[in-house]
N, C-alpha and C positions, 0 to 999 in steps of 0.2 A: 516456195519457201515456207508459207504458212503450214502446208501439209507436213513438211519436215519437222516443224516446231511441234505440231500436234502429235506426230509419231513419237518424238523424243519424250514428250510428256506421258504418253500412254506407256512407253517402255519403262519410264522411271517409276511408274505406279505398280509394276509387276513384282510379285513376291515369290512365285513358284513357276516351275517349268510348265505346269499344266496351264497356268494363266497365259504364259507366252504362246503356247500352242493354240489356245483359244483365240488369242489376238490375231495370230497368223490366219486362222480360218475365217475370221471376220473380214480380213483383207483379201480373201480368195487366193491365198498363197498355198502352193503345194507343200504341205507339211512334211511329207515323206522325203521330198527332194531337199528341203532345208535341213532335215535331220541327217541325211546322208552327207550333205556338204559340211555340216558342223562336225560330224564324226571324222570325215576326211581331214579337216583342218586340225582337229585335236590329235589324230594319229600322226599327221605329218610333222606338227610341231614337236611332239614327243620323240619321234624318230630323229628329228634334226638335233634335239638335245643329246641323243645318244651319239650322233655323228660328231658333235663337238667333243664329247668324252673320248671317242675313238681317235680323233685327230690329235688330241693332247697326248694320248698314250703312244701313238705312232711317233710323235715328236720326241717324247721322253725316251723311247726305246730305240730310236734311230732306224726304224724300219723304212723300207722303200716299197711303195704300193703303186701299181699301175692298174687303172680300171679302164677297160676298153668297151666302148659303146658302138656296136655294129647293128645293122638292120637295113631294111629297105627305106627308101625316101619316105618321109612323113610318118615314120614309126614312133616318133616321140622321144628320140635320143636327146636332143638339145634341151627340151623341157624338163626331162628327168635330171640331166646334169645340173640345171639351174636349181632344182630342189635339193640336190645333194650339197651344193656349195653355198647356198643362200646365207648360212650363218657361220661358215667356217672361217678360220683365220686365213686371209688371202696370202700371208707371207709363207705359208706352208702348203699351199696347193697351187696347181697350175691346170688350166684347161688348154689342151692342144687340139687345134683344128687347122691342120696345115693346108695351105693353098696348093695349087698345081706346082710341080717341081720346076725349079729354074733350069736354065741350060746347063749350068755346072752340076746341079743335082742329078740331072738325067744321065750324066756320065759317071756317076758314082755307083758304088754298091747300093742296091735298092734300100737296104735297111739303114744306111748311114745317117740319113737325115732324121730318122726316128730315134736312133741311138742318142742323138744330141738332146732329145726331149725326155729321156728316161728319168725317173725320180731320183733325187738326191737323198741323203740320210734324213729321216724325219719328214718326208714329203709324200703327198699323194698327187698323182698326175691323172687327170681325166682325159682320155683320148676320145674326142668327138669324131669318130672314124680314125682308123689307125693304119698300120701296115697291111691290114686285110683289104684295103682298097684294091690291091693287086689280085686278090682272090676272087672278087666278084665284079665290082664296078668297072675296073680297067679292061678285063677281057670282054665283058658285055658291050662296052662302049667303043672297043677297038683302040684303047689307049696304051696297050702293050702288045707285043707280038707273042706267038705261041711259045717260043723258046724262053722268053722272060717269064711268062706265066708258069711254065713247068719248073723252071729253076726256083722260082719263089715257093712253089708248093713243096719241093724237095727240101728247101733250106729252112722253112718256117719252124717245123718241130725242133730242129737242131738249134736254131736261134733262140727260141723260147726256153729250151732246156738249159742253154748256157745262162740265160737271164735268171732262171729259177735257181740254178746251182750257185749263182753268185749272190743270191739273197733277195732278188726282186720278186715280190709277190704279185701275181697277175690274176685279175678277174676279167673274164671275157664274156660280155653280155651280147646276145643276139635278140633284138626286139622284133617279135614276130607279129605281123598284122595280115589281115585278109586283103584280097584284091579290092573288094567292095569298100572296105574302110579306107584303104589308101586313096581310092578314087574320090570318096567323099571329102577327105582331108585336102586333096588337091583342089577340089571345087571351092572349099572354104578359103583356101589361100588365094585363089584366083579372084574371088569376089570380095575379099576383105582388104582394103587399102593398107591396113596396118600389118598385113601378113604377106603382101605380094612379093616382098623382097626375098621371102623364103623359097619362092618358086623359080627354079632354074630350067634351062632347056633340057638338062639331063633328067630333072624331075619329071618334066612333061612326057618324057619317053618311057617312064617307069611302067606305065600300064601296058603299052604295046610290047615291051620287052620282058613282061612278067615271067614267061616260061624260061627265057634265057637266064634271068636272075636265079630262078629256082634251080636250074641245072648246075650252075656254078656254085651256088650256095651249098647244095647237097654234097658236091665233091669237096668243098672246103671243110665241111663237118667231118667227112669220111677220113680226110688226110691230116687234119690238124687238131682233132679232139683227142687229147692225151690225158693220162692219169695225172701228170704234173701241171697241165694247163688245159683244163676241160672247158667246153663251151657251156654257158648257162643260158637257157632259153627263157625269155620273158614273153608271156602272152600279152600283147600290148594293144589289143583292140579297145580295151578300157584303159585310158591314159592314167587315171587316178590310181587304179589298182597296180598298174605297171610301175608307177613311181614309188608307191609305198613298199611293194614287195621286193623291188630291186634294192632299195635302201635296207630293208630287213635282211636280204641275203648277205650284203656286205657286212652288216653288223654281226650276223650269225657266224661269219667266217673268222672272227678274231675274238680272243679272250681278253678284252680290254678292261682296264680298271673301272669299276663302277657299273659294269654290265648287269650285275645281279640286282641293282637298285632301279632298273628301268621301270617306268610307270606304264609301259606298253610292251606287248610281245615283240621280241626280236627274232622270232622263228618265222621264216617265210612260208607263205601259203603254197603247198606243192601243186595246187591247181592253177597257179599263176606263174611260178618260177621254179626251175629245177634243171638239173644236168641234162644235156643232150644224151640220148641213148640210141644206139644204132638200130634198135628195133622200131624206132619212130619212123613211120612212113611219110607223114605229111606234117611239115612245119611251115606255116603260112603258104 
């Protein structure tokens, strides 16, 4: 406690950023790391202000927006969604993370339970995994049969075309990570009692089934990347960059009121986020 009091007094005596940096150096603090963290927090807060403007505009204009977050386990989807919604009006957003289907739902058309979750007028819905479970996770893990999988792959472009024609605006993110980064994040979850709940038996098999995930993922891109509903690839080995640039991408996609008064760039870094293109040979 005395050390905290002394530090507060030292901070209160500072008058310039140079003095602040000098103080950090006397405490053997990595100044570059602190500067990067401060820049990240500034950009995140500035982008979240823009998200509030965007949400207000979506409410006023009655638009319907669905944002899908897909990717391998531990790719950072949930953490990114939390940064998206942190300061948004909870009455006009929903986060959808559906559990395994019930017995009744397994007897329904596959898309039926997702249709119930689609956005209403003036609403943004964030899908923490979506109908694309059937494109990758389910066939890899044996949760659907080949006929169900092939039917899904045929129907998905038509399903999304109907949604877009009806006015639903869809953003489809794929968070791309390397096998090494996924393994490191699994180890972090395994060794951190506050994160162990994130690790499921399916996650544990992610590394040994890596190539199977890759094969199904590449076929998903090939058959469901369309002009009206493209896949947006986010390089997510760097969690902070992935969060900032995915927010920037969404902001760049809409001409919302007040966009021109942003205090931070809303143009995404093409080195981190961009449309899938068929000439890309390796994505995670």
